[in-house]
C-alpha positions in Angstrom: 19.1 -2.2 13.8 18.5 1.1 12.1 15.8 1.0 9.4 18.3 2.4 6.8 20.9 -0.4 7.4 18.5 -3.3 6.9 19.5 -5.3 3.8 16.8 -8.0 4.0 14.9 -8.1 0.7 11.2 -8.6 0.7 10.1 -11.9 -1.0 8.0 -9.9 -3.4 11.1 -7.9 -4.4 13.4 -10.7 -5.5 11.8 -11.1 -9.0 12.5 -7.5 -9.7 16.1 -7.7 -8.5 16.7 -11.0 -10.4 15.6 -9.3 -13.7 17.7 -6.2 -13.0 20.7 -8.4 -12.1 20.4 -10.4 -15.3 20.2 -7.3 -17.4 23.1 -5.7 -15.6 25.4 -8.8 -16.2 24.5 -9.0 -19.9 24.9 -5.3 -20.5 28.3 -5.3 -18.7 29.7 -7.7 -21.3 28.8 -5.2 -24.0 29.3 -1.8 -22.3 31.0 -1.8 -18.9 30.2 1.9 -18.1 26.5 1.3 -18.7 26.8 -1.9 -16.6 28.2 0.1 -13.7 25.3 2.5 -14.0 22.9 -0.4 -13.9 24.7 -1.7 -10.8 23.9 1.5 -9.1 20.2 1.1 -10.2 20.3 -2.4 -8.6 21.5 -0.9 -5.3 18.7 1.6 -5.4 16.2 -1.2 -6.1 17.6 -3.2 -3.1 17.0 -0.2 -0.9 13.3 0.3 -1.8 12.6 -3.4 -1.9 14.0 -4.2 1.5 12.1 -5.2 4.6 12.4 -2.1 6.8 12.8 -2.4 10.6 9.7 -0.6 12.0 8.3 -0.4 15.5 4.5 -0.4 15.5 2.8 1.9 18.1 1.1 0.3 21.1 -2.7 -0.2 21.2 -5.2 -2.8 20.0 -7.3 -0.2 18.2 -4.7 1.4 16.0 -4.8 1.4 12.2 -1.3 2.1 10.9 -0.2 3.1 7.5 0.1 0.0 5.3 2.8 1.5 3.1 5.2 4.4 2.9 4.1 7.5 1.0 2.1 10.7 1.0 -1.7 11.1 1.7 -3.3 12.5 -1.4 -7.0 12.1 -0.6 -9.3 11.7 2.4 -12.9 11.1 1.6 -16.1 10.0 3.4 -17.7 7.0 1.6 -21.3 6.1 2.5 -22.2 2.5 2.6 -22.9 0.6 -0.7 -21.7 3.4 -2.9 -18.7 4.0 -5.2 -16.2 1.5 -6.4 -16.2 -0.3 -3.1 -19.8 -1.2 -2.1 -19.0 -1.5 1.6 -21.6 -2.6 4.2 -20.7 0.3 6.5 -20.0 4.1 6.3 -16.2 4.5 5.9 -13.4 7.0 5.6 -11.1 6.3 2.6 -7.5 7.4 3.0 -5.5 7.3 -0.2 -1.7 7.0 -0.1 0.6 7.5 -3.1 3.9 5.6 -2.9 6.7 6.9 -5.0 9.7 5.2 -6.5 11.8 6.7 -3.7 9.7 5.1 -1.0 10.0 1.6 0.5 7.6 -0.6 -1.5 6.7 -3.3 1.0 3.1 -3.2 2.2 2.2 -4.4 5.7 -1.0 -5.3 7.6 -2.6 -2.1 9.1 -4.2 -3.9 12.0 -4.1 -7.1 14.0 -6.8 -9.5 12.7 -7.7 -12.2 10.2 -7.6 -11.8 6.5 -11.1 -12.7 5.3 -10.9 -11.7 1.6 -8.2 -11.3 -1.0 -9.5 -10.7 -4.5 -7.8 -9.4 -7.7 -9.9 -7.4 -10.2 -8.1 -7.2 -13.6 -8.1 -3.9 -15.4 -6.0 -1.2 -17.0 -2.9 0.7 -15.9 -4.0 4.2 -16.7 -2.2 7.2 -15.1 -3.5 9.1 -12.2 -3.8 12.8 -13.3 -1.5 15.1 -11.4 -1.4 12.7 -8.4 2.2 13.7 -7.6 1.5 17.5 -7.9 1.0 19.6 -4.8 -2.2 21.1 -6.2 -4.3 18.2 -7.6 -7.7 19.0 -6.3 -9.3 19.6 -9.7 -8.4 16.1 -10.8 -9.7 14.1 -7.8 -13.1 13.5 -9.5 -11.3 11.8 -12.4 -9.5 9.5 -9.9 -12.8 7.8 -9.3 -12.8 6.8 -13.0 -9.3 5.5 -12.7 -10.3 3.4 -9.7 -13.0 1.8 -11.7 -10.9 1.2 -14.8 -7.5 0.2 -13.3 -6.5 -3.2 -11.9 -6.9 -3.5 -8.2 -6.6 -6.0 -5.4 -9.0 -5.8 -2.4 -7.7 -7.2 0.9 -10.2 -7.3 3.7 -9.1 -7.7 7.3 -11.3 -8.3 10.4 -10.3 -7.0 13.8 -10.9 -9.1 16.8 -13.7 -6.7 17.9 -15.5 -7.2 14.6 -14.5 -4.1 12.7 -13.4 -4.5 9.1 -10.6 -2.6 7.4 -10.2 -2.8 3.7 -6.9 -2.2 2.0 -6.9 -1.8 -1.8 -3.8 -2.0 -4.0 -4.4 0.1 -7.1 -2.4 -0.1 -10.3 -0.6 2.8 -11.9 1.6 3.2 -15.0 4.5 1.7 -13.1 2.7 -0.6 -10.6 1.6 -3.4 -12.9 1.8 -6.3 -10.4 -0.4 -6.2 -7.3 1.0 -9.0 -5.1 -0.6 -10.6 -2.0 -0.2 -14.3 -1.8 -1.8 -14.7 1.6 -4.8 -17.0 1.9 -8.1 -16.2 3.5 -8.2 -17.1 7.2 -4.6 -16.2 7.9 -4.1 -14.3 11.2 -1.8 -11.2 10.9 -0.3 -9.0 13.5 0.0 -5.3 12.8 3.0 -4.6 10.6 3.3 -8.2 9.3 4.2 -8.2 5.6 1.2 -8.4 3.3 2.3 -7.8 -0.2 3.6 -5.2 -2.7 2.4 -3.1 -5.6 5.4 -3.4 -8.0 6.3 -0.6 -8.3 5.1 2.8 -7.0 1.4 2.1 -6.6 -1.6 3.8 -5.0 -3.2 2.4 -1.9 -6.7 3.0 -0.5 -7.5 2.1 3.0 -11.1 2.1 4.3 -11.8 2.4 8.0 -15.2 2.7 9.8 -16.5 6.3 9.6 -16.6 6.4 13.5 -12.9 5.9 13.7 -10.8 8.7 15.1 -8.2 10.2 12.7 -6.2 13.4 12.5 -4.5 12.7 9.2 -4.2 15.5 6.7 -3.8 15.6 2.9 -0.1 16.1 2.0 1.1 14.3 5.2 3.9 11.8 4.7 3.3 8.5 6.4 5.6 5.6 7.4 4.4 2.1 7.1 3.8 0.3 10.4 4.6 3.5 12.4 2.2 6.3 11.4 -1.2 5.9 13.0 -3.9 6.6 10.4 -6.8 6.1 12.7 -8.1 4.5 15.9 -11.0 2.1 15.6 -14.2 2.9 17.4 -14.7 1.2 20.8 -18.2 0.1 20.0 -18.8 -3.3 18.4 -20.3 -3.0 14.9 -23.9 -4.1 14.5 -24.2 -7.8 13.6 -20.7 -8.7 14.9 
């Protein structure tokens, strides 16, 4: 089935559609033209909240994009520094999902979920994140990371490497959803949650991973390879 013709709605998307449907019905009784417009909005919501048909690339070492969107930042993060005090040197790839993108988030690797923790916070805007030239604001994004609500999801590959996916709140993404429990095994591209709606996603991979991603590149969840994990087993694994 073509990814554009799939009409299955993600579990995390049904509450949004239910609210939109109720509002559409109520408004239609009062103002039918406005109700027709809202029906069009519902069709658009069904499109971005669907479960897309994606074909993951082969390979046990691949780290695929967990969400549709555009890469807005790639940064080296030394161990035990920054918002995420990781135990290893990492590369952080930041993806901005827009309202026109599919919203479902998937597992970037095959492995076990070892941590799923929500940190309450604000819903402050990310300065100029949707602009082509946003370099001068990237330092302020670190403050937004610290202040805004976030959910950290840690996955462990069979070889011992850990990949951390962080759902980050925005002005519109006010519900960071991942109901999976620790210990669950996930295959690459399995549904993992959703930032409702149009959130920012950080993904941390070991610094020794191989990646040829570039800022501004558009990525497709489950299909775009963000990196390949190193072949060596991490120390202590």
